[in-house]
Structures are given as C-alpha cells and as structure tokens.
DOBA-155968 format. One line per 4 residues: number of its first residue (from 0); their letters; for each residue x, y, z of N, C-alpha, C. Coordinates in nm, 3 decimals, padded with zeros to 5 digits. Last residue first. Layout:
REM residues N
NUM = A = X,Y,Z,X,Y,Z,X,Y,Z  ...;
END
This chain:
REM residues 148
147 = IKRT = 05.838,-02.887,-02.527,05.835,-02.719,-02.532,05.922,-02.682,-02.632  05.682,-03.186,-02.493,05.765,-03.116,-02.539,05.735,-02.984,-02.544  05.486,-03.375,-02.233,05.488,-03.258,-02.318,05.624,-03.216,-02.339  05.342,-03.640,-02.025,05.477,-03.538,-02.027,05.393,-03.468,-02.231;
143 = GMPL = 05.033,-03.683,-01.824,05.170,-03.756,-01.935,05.264,-03.580,-01.921  04.868,-03.793,-01.646,04.986,-03.707,-01.566,05.082,-03.757,-01.674  04.579,-03.934,-01.558,04.652,-03.926,-01.648,04.777,-03.776,-01.644  04.400,-04.014,-01.284,04.360,-03.879,-01.334,04.540,-03.880,-01.433;
139 = NNKE = 04.373,-04.253,-01.171,04.253,-04.259,-01.242,04.273,-04.056,-01.309  04.578,-04.249,-01.007,04.580,-04.341,-01.124,04.473,-04.304,-01.219  04.446,-04.139,-00.789,04.559,-04.035,-00.910,04.606,-04.136,-01.019  04.348,-04.288,-00.616,04.254,-04.241,-00.711,04.326,-04.147,-00.810;
135 = TQTI = 04.570,-04.616,-00.555,04.521,-04.459,-00.538,04.446,-04.406,-00.635  04.642,-04.843,-00.552,04.508,-04.833,-00.525,04.441,-04.693,-00.520  04.881,-04.883,-00.672,04.787,-04.992,-00.712,04.678,-04.958,-00.658  05.084,-04.761,-00.488,05.039,-04.678,-00.630,04.937,-04.767,-00.684;
131 = DEVS = 05.036,-04.640,-00.146,05.018,-04.769,-00.273,04.944,-04.713,-00.404  05.074,-04.380,-00.115,05.134,-04.521,-00.040,05.178,-04.630,-00.114  05.203,-04.103,-00.239,05.083,-04.257,-00.253,05.197,-04.344,-00.203  05.365,-03.862,-00.235,05.321,-03.908,-00.139,05.171,-04.033,-00.132;
127 = EFFA = 05.427,-03.928,-00.518,05.555,-03.921,-00.424,05.491,-03.939,-00.277  05.311,-03.854,-00.779,05.329,-04.020,-00.723,05.372,-03.972,-00.550  05.449,-03.641,-00.873,05.267,-03.676,-00.906,05.231,-03.772,-00.795  05.709,-03.670,-00.894,05.619,-03.565,-00.811,05.482,-03.610,-00.832;
123 = SSII = 05.753,-03.887,-01.127,05.795,-03.892,-00.951,05.698,-03.839,-00.837  05.531,-03.980,-01.392,05.587,-03.874,-01.284,05.594,-03.906,-01.145  05.637,-04.224,-01.565,05.530,-04.138,-01.512,05.581,-04.051,-01.415  05.719,-04.395,-01.875,05.754,-04.293,-01.796,05.648,-04.245,-01.721;
119 = PFTL = 05.677,-04.707,-02.000,05.596,-04.570,-02.060,05.651,-04.504,-01.907  05.910,-04.902,-02.190,05.774,-04.873,-02.077,05.783,-04.779,-02.082  06.168,-04.972,-02.341,06.075,-04.870,-02.425,05.919,-04.876,-02.291  06.446,-05.041,-02.294,06.383,-04.941,-02.236,06.220,-04.858,-02.318;
115 = NYEF = 06.472,-05.271,-02.408,06.413,-05.287,-02.306,06.321,-05.178,-02.258  06.655,-05.202,-02.556,06.516,-05.240,-02.654,06.392,-05.255,-02.539  06.901,-05.230,-02.460,06.822,-05.092,-02.499,06.636,-05.064,-02.528  07.014,-05.480,-02.440,06.905,-05.476,-02.343,06.827,-05.328,-02.383;
111 = FPEE = 07.124,-05.602,-02.655,07.038,-05.503,-02.681,06.929,-05.525,-02.582  07.237,-05.870,-02.388,07.251,-05.797,-02.571,07.129,-05.711,-02.567  07.329,-05.802,-02.092,07.234,-05.855,-02.201,07.195,-05.778,-02.323  07.484,-05.872,-01.810,07.557,-05.861,-01.970,07.410,-05.916,-02.011;
107 = EFLY = 07.336,-05.885,-01.494,07.422,-05.959,-01.593,07.397,-05.867,-01.762  07.230,-05.655,-01.399,07.296,-05.786,-01.299,07.374,-05.851,-01.385  07.327,-05.301,-01.487,07.236,-05.452,-01.510,07.320,-05.553,-01.417  07.265,-04.995,-01.416,07.350,-05.112,-01.379,07.258,-05.253,-01.423;
103 = IKIL = 07.256,-04.698,-01.576,07.157,-04.809,-01.511,07.256,-04.911,-01.517  07.252,-04.327,-01.539,07.324,-04.471,-01.513,07.215,-04.629,-01.446  07.118,-04.041,-01.620,07.049,-04.149,-01.541,07.160,-04.284,-01.604  07.083,-03.697,-01.705,07.140,-03.835,-01.731,07.144,-03.940,-01.643;
99 = NAGI = 06.949,-03.441,-01.649,06.869,-03.517,-01.774,06.967,-03.611,-01.803  07.005,-03.402,-01.368,06.902,-03.420,-01.413,06.835,-03.454,-01.590  07.281,-03.672,-01.309,07.232,-03.515,-01.351,07.083,-03.475,-01.393  07.282,-03.927,-01.208,07.414,-03.840,-01.295,07.336,-03.714,-01.287;
95 = IETN = 07.141,-04.133,-01.064,07.114,-04.023,-01.103,07.246,-03.959,-01.096  07.129,-04.467,-01.114,07.203,-04.375,-01.068,07.188,-04.248,-01.126  06.985,-04.770,-01.014,06.980,-04.688,-01.129,07.061,-04.557,-01.041  07.053,-05.155,-01.049,07.034,-05.023,-00.950,07.030,-04.902,-01.110;
91 = EINS = 07.000,-05.391,-01.236,07.068,-05.409,-01.025,07.008,-05.253,-00.985  06.727,-05.483,-01.414,06.832,-05.375,-01.360,06.857,-05.364,-01.230  06.649,-05.697,-01.512,06.772,-05.720,-01.491,06.845,-05.616,-01.452  06.387,-05.643,-01.535,06.376,-05.733,-01.395,06.575,-05.758,-01.394;
87 = VNSM = 06.244,-05.435,-01.679,06.352,-05.395,-01.573,06.404,-05.483,-01.493  06.067,-05.592,-01.822,06.196,-05.496,-01.897,06.313,-05.418,-01.774  05.907,-05.744,-01.701,06.038,-05.828,-01.778,06.135,-05.760,-01.836  05.745,-05.540,-01.591,05.871,-05.602,-01.517,05.968,-05.685,-01.577;
83 = YISN = 05.562,-05.475,-01.709,05.692,-05.415,-01.766,05.762,-05.512,-01.670  05.275,-05.516,-01.564,05.354,-05.606,-01.700,05.495,-05.582,-01.769  05.306,-05.607,-01.264,05.322,-05.502,-01.362,05.364,-05.610,-01.463  05.307,-05.763,-01.063,05.187,-05.698,-01.076,05.178,-05.606,-01.193;
79 = EGLN = 05.542,-05.871,-01.041,05.488,-05.952,-01.131,05.326,-05.872,-01.169  05.675,-05.574,-00.911,05.667,-05.726,-00.940,05.591,-05.789,-01.052  05.682,-05.359,-00.797,05.554,-05.422,-00.813,05.570,-05.546,-00.866  05.901,-05.266,-00.768,05.856,-05.290,-00.665,05.707,-05.358,-00.659;
75 = KITD = 05.970,-05.238,-01.039,06.054,-05.353,-00.986,05.966,-05.383,-00.849  05.817,-04.997,-01.088,05.766,-05.111,-01.185,05.851,-05.247,-01.098  05.974,-04.838,-00.915,05.822,-04.846,-00.899,05.783,-05.012,-00.990  06.205,-04.810,-01.056,06.165,-04.873,-00.892,06.054,-04.860,-00.875;
71 = ITFK = 06.106,-04.736,-01.261,06.231,-04.847,-01.229,06.213,-04.877,-01.138  05.967,-04.456,-01.180,05.907,-04.543,-01.252,05.994,-04.704,-01.237  06.249,-04.319,-01.059,06.090,-04.335,-00.961,06.017,-04.465,-01.083  06.429,-04.315,-01.293,06.438,-04.405,-01.187,06.343,-04.431,-01.071;
67 = VDQA = 06.222,-04.126,-01.448,06.276,-04.257,-01.501,06.312,-04.342,-01.376  06.225,-03.912,-01.242,06.111,-03.954,-01.309,06.136,-04.087,-01.338  06.496,-03.823,-01.184,06.438,-03.900,-01.099,06.301,-03.919,-01.114  06.523,-03.704,-01.433,06.584,-03.856,-01.436,06.551,-03.908,-01.321;
63 = SFNN = 06.228,-03.533,-01.521,06.358,-03.539,-01.519,06.410,-03.685,-01.479  06.066,-03.292,-01.676,06.059,-03.398,-01.654,06.228,-03.419,-01.618  05.907,-02.971,-01.474,06.024,-03.074,-01.554,06.035,-03.214,-01.545  05.582,-02.942,-01.426,05.702,-02.963,-01.362,05.797,-03.029,-01.479;
59 = GNHW = 05.346,-02.894,-01.557,05.403,-02.810,-01.606,05.591,-02.835,-01.493  05.121,-03.111,-01.567,05.097,-02.984,-01.474,05.208,-02.844,-01.442  05.279,-03.242,-01.762,05.110,-03.150,-01.801,05.092,-03.096,-01.712  05.619,-03.219,-01.775,05.455,-03.306,-01.717,05.336,-03.210,-01.756;
55 = KVND = 05.808,-03.104,-02.013,05.732,-03.065,-01.895,05.579,-03.188,-01.873  06.121,-03.091,-02.190,06.001,-03.176,-02.182,05.970,-03.133,-02.005  06.362,-02.954,-02.200,06.265,-02.903,-02.274,06.102,-03.031,-02.266  06.642,-03.258,-02.355,06.558,-03.150,-02.283,06.408,-03.117,-02.298;
51 = RLTV = 06.588,-03.624,-02.283,06.543,-03.506,-02.350,06.519,-03.375,-02.293  06.879,-03.781,-02.141,06.705,-03.739,-02.133,06.660,-03.640,-02.235  07.068,-03.994,-02.207,07.046,-03.981,-02.182,06.915,-03.854,-02.229  07.190,-04.274,-01.985,07.116,-04.265,-02.111,07.088,-04.115,-02.061;
47 = LYTK = 07.419,-04.551,-01.982,07.413,-04.443,-01.959,07.235,-04.349,-02.077  07.454,-04.889,-01.858,07.400,-04.803,-01.964,07.439,-04.621,-01.926  07.645,-05.183,-01.788,07.670,-05.000,-01.783,07.626,-04.985,-01.875  07.784,-05.370,-01.889,07.652,-05.413,-01.759,07.612,-05.309,-01.735;
43 = NDAK = 07.979,-05.324,-02.052,07.879,-05.437,-02.112,07.717,-05.459,-01.965  07.970,-05.031,-02.030,08.078,-05.120,-02.016,07.952,-05.233,-02.044  07.843,-04.804,-02.051,08.005,-04.770,-02.065,08.060,-04.920,-02.006  07.678,-04.705,-02.390,07.746,-04.853,-02.278,07.845,-04.749,-02.208;
39 = SFER = 07.413,-04.476,-02.444,07.573,-04.543,-02.469,07.548,-04.645,-02.384  07.111,-04.351,-02.601,07.211,-04.403,-02.472,07.331,-04.423,-02.547  06.922,-04.028,-02.648,07.015,-04.124,-02.647,07.105,-04.210,-02.533  06.687,-03.921,-02.529,06.761,-03.867,-02.642,06.842,-03.943,-02.695;
35 = GLMA = 06.387,-04.043,-02.400,06.502,-04.057,-02.411,06.601,-04.011,-02.569  06.161,-04.006,-02.481,06.221,-03.900,-02.357,06.329,-03.903,-02.347  06.260,-04.110,-02.812,06.165,-04.032,-02.775,06.159,-03.930,-02.572  06.408,-04.248,-03.069,06.406,-04.127,-02.922,06.252,-04.125,-02.901;
31 = KLKF = 06.411,-04.528,-03.179,06.354,-04.434,-03.229,06.362,-04.340,-03.090  06.556,-04.836,-03.287,06.524,-04.758,-03.175,06.477,-04.628,-03.224  06.408,-05.032,-03.546,06.511,-04.958,-03.508,06.450,-04.906,-03.363  06.232,-05.167,-03.677,06.268,-05.240,-03.531,06.379,-05.198,-03.530;
27 = NEDV = 06.072,-05.011,-03.881,06.197,-05.102,-03.911,06.259,-05.189,-03.830  05.878,-04.925,-03.734,05.816,-05.020,-03.850,05.972,-05.099,-03.858  06.071,-04.843,-03.372,05.997,-04.789,-03.512,05.970,-04.938,-03.638  06.011,-04.853,-03.056,06.074,-04.953,-03.177,05.989,-04.883,-03.306;
23 = DFLP = 06.145,-04.599,-02.842,06.004,-04.646,-02.851,06.111,-04.770,-03.027  06.247,-04.522,-02.549,06.264,-04.478,-02.666,06.146,-04.578,-02.729  06.129,-04.386,-02.280,06.221,-04.330,-02.318,06.240,-04.356,-02.444  05.720,-04.349,-02.350,05.870,-04.410,-02.281,05.991,-04.364,-02.332;
19 = EFIL = 05.488,-04.162,-02.228,05.622,-04.196,-02.378,05.689,-04.275,-02.283  05.121,-04.152,-02.207,05.303,-04.141,-02.142,05.350,-04.179,-02.271  04.929,-04.063,-02.383,04.953,-03.998,-02.268,05.113,-04.040,-02.212  04.921,-04.263,-02.593,04.866,-04.135,-02.643,04.910,-04.046,-02.504;
15 = KSID = 04.917,-04.518,-02.409,05.027,-04.464,-02.536,05.033,-04.300,-02.570  04.694,-04.534,-02.285,04.785,-04.469,-02.222,04.907,-04.422,-02.360  04.535,-04.703,-02.499,04.535,-04.554,-02.471,04.657,-04.468,-02.397  04.689,-04.950,-02.471,04.670,-04.877,-02.566,04.655,-04.752,-02.586;
11 = QINQ = 04.656,-04.997,-02.236,04.773,-05.036,-02.287,04.783,-04.920,-02.358  04.396,-05.020,-02.182,04.441,-04.923,-02.113,04.572,-04.917,-02.161  04.343,-05.254,-02.386,04.300,-05.135,-02.391,04.369,-04.998,-02.317  04.477,-05.454,-02.166,04.535,-05.405,-02.312,04.495,-05.276,-02.356;
7 = NKSV = 04.546,-05.433,-01.842,04.411,-05.384,-01.916,04.424,-05.369,-02.060  04.676,-05.417,-01.625,04.695,-05.496,-01.718,04.622,-05.536,-01.837  04.856,-05.122,-01.492,04.724,-05.204,-01.564,04.805,-05.295,-01.636  05.017,-05.046,-01.408,05.010,-05.144,-01.266,04.855,-05.173,-01.372;
3 = IPNM = 05.159,-04.850,-01.543,05.274,-04.921,-01.543,05.176,-05.040,-01.394  04.971,-04.679,-01.668,04.968,-04.808,-01.754,05.097,-04.855,-01.671  04.688,-04.545,-01.519,04.827,-04.546,-01.481,04.878,-04.657,-01.564  04.384,-04.588,-01.563,04.518,-04.504,-01.652,04.681,-04.533,-01.625;
END
C-alpha cells in the first residue's frame, strides 16, 4: 500500500484515497492545493512551498515539512524503483525553513516544475526506524493524512 514503492496501478489508484500530494491537477489542468497551501518561486531554480496548517497523520502526529523532505529523499534514493522518480529527478536539495515551509532547489530551471509536486506524501516518523522501505511490513499499514 505504500504508493512510492509500488508500481501496481491498482495500488496507485487506491492509495489516492489515503495518501495526498502537495498539489493535484483539476479537470481544467490547473493546480489544486492539497497538502501544499501555496508555492512561489524565489528564482528560476528555487521554489518555496507553504504547507497547510492543521493536518495530522492518522496516528495523530502533525504533518510537516519534514514529511515532504523525507518523501522526496526516499523517492530519490529509490531511483527507478519508484514511479515518481521523474517527479523529483530535477530536485537537487530540499531545505526545511519551518514546520510548514520547505524550500526546493532544482539542478536546472524547469518551466512549470510545480506540476511535478503531485506525488503522494508519506510520514517520516512512521518510517523513521525502517532500514529498507521496500521490504517493511509497514507498507501494508497505510498511514494517511487528515485535515482537522
């Protein structure tokens, strides 16, 4: 059930009911805020993403920029083993500015990069003690977000 390690299309479809992205694309191909409240460009290779307040994981932990950084780093570490690698391949680094603010640095300018921020976010605390995210039993226990 972990959407970033599964390549099964059925899992991907079902996981959208549990895991939310920073942004989604609506029927008019416009970005819709989800876990991300807004984004801005500091320059052509740097994005700031402000996260929604009052979002918790199903276990009651607060959703934060640490979860976004963890998800991006995990996808990058998985490489081609994650279907979301193309979404993050141009990300050079991420910097947590505050609990609800993350800065994303790109290797090179990418027009409309914000449309790549549509991958599901997973809980950093839930997976923090896991050595191999592809083999853990925690993948069978979905931990999604909820707005309060």
